[in-house]
N, C-alpha and C positions, 0 to 999 in steps of 0.2 A: 354692460358694455351697450350703448345704444344708447338714445335721448331721455332727456330730465328739465322737471321746471327748475334749470340752475339759475334761471335769473329770479327766481323767488324765495328762495334757498340760502344758506352760506355754507357750504360743505365743510363739515370735522370730522370729529372721532366719530362718531355714531352717525353720521350725514353722509352721503348716504348709503352706507352700510350701517346696521349693529353686530353685535356678536348673535350667535346660535341663528344665524340666517336670517336674522331680521332687516326690518329697512326701517328708517328715520322716520317718521307719519307726519313731516312736514314735507317731501319729496314725492313725486311723481315718476316713476321710469316704464320704461317701455324697451326690451332689447331680451338682451343673451343674459342667463344667469349661469353660474358656476356654484354650486351651494358650498359650504364652508368645509364640511368634508365630502365634497361629490366626485372625488377621486376622477377629477377631468372632464365630467361627464357636462355637456351643456344644455338647457334648458331656455325655449324662448317663455318670457314673462313679463308681466306690469302690474304695479302697483300705483291704486290710486291714493296715494297720501295714508296707508293702512300700513300696519306691525308685519305685513307678509305678502310675499308675493302670490299672486294668481299664475299657477304654469299654464301658457297655451297650450304646448306639447314639451312633455319630458326626455330627456334621451334625444334631444334633434339632433346633436354632433359632441364630439369629443371633442380634447385637446390634448394633446402627445408631448411631451417632452423634447425640444429642440426642432420645433416642426410648427409651421406658421399654419393657421386655419382661418380662413377670408369666413367671414362674416353679414349680413347686409339683409335690409328690409327696404322694402318698398310698399308705398302706400297708393292704394287705386281707389280716388273718388267713385267712379262710376263703372257701368257697366256688370255684367254679370258674377264677378268675385270681388267688389266693394269690401275693404279691410284692408289690413297690414298684412302682405305676404313674408316669412322670413327665407331666408336663405344662409345655407352650410355650404362652402365650397362648393358655391353655382349655382348649387341645387338648388331648388324651392321645396321648402318643408311641405307637407301634407294636410298640415293643420294649420291655419293664420286665423287673427282674430279679425272677426267680421266690424262691419261697422256698426252693427244694432250694439253690439257689445261697447266697442268704443264711444258710440255717441252718449249711451246711458251714463259713464262714467264720468264723474264732476270735474275732476283735474286734469287728467289727460287729456280729455274733450277739449278743455277754455283756456291751459295754459301755454306760452310759448315754451317750447319746447331746444334744448341746446346740448349738445355732443353732451355722452358723460364715457368716461373711462375709470373703473375704482376697482380696488379691488382689498380681498380682508386676508389676512393670514388665519391658519385652520387653529382649531382649540388645542393642539400639540405646539401650535409655536413655530410648527415646520414653516420654512421660508419658500414663499411664492415669489417665481418671476416673471410678469409677462411683460411683451416686448410689445411694442406698436409701431409695422414698417411704415405703414400711410392709412390715410383717413380719407375719404371722400364723400361729401352730401353734393346732390344735384335736386334742382324742384325739374322734370319734364312737363315741358306742354305743350301740347297739340294743338 
């Protein structure tokens, strides 16, 4: 769940997600991931049209059955903490994606990003259910 260059690619069976925790090489994603057999563990991650995710923080939060988890991101363009800060249940995570790292990426830095919510069934064929209660996006201007 997060942001992706969904205006540049057509989503399908292997895009944005592919088997065994891979991702389609045509998609750039930024947000929260749960690995295929990750047992409900949330990571903050990105991929810049690569076959794997780069984790900003592993075990940033968890998903529990029949419980809503609130996740969020905030981009801070200036000041002492420039970059992307991730939030789980309203609490900022200690590890953020720095502006320097973000600007060094080819596609995430230069693509129009849109909302992405996708999941992949685990390798044992176990059903996964995800419910999205609401989604909000805002641009703050000072």
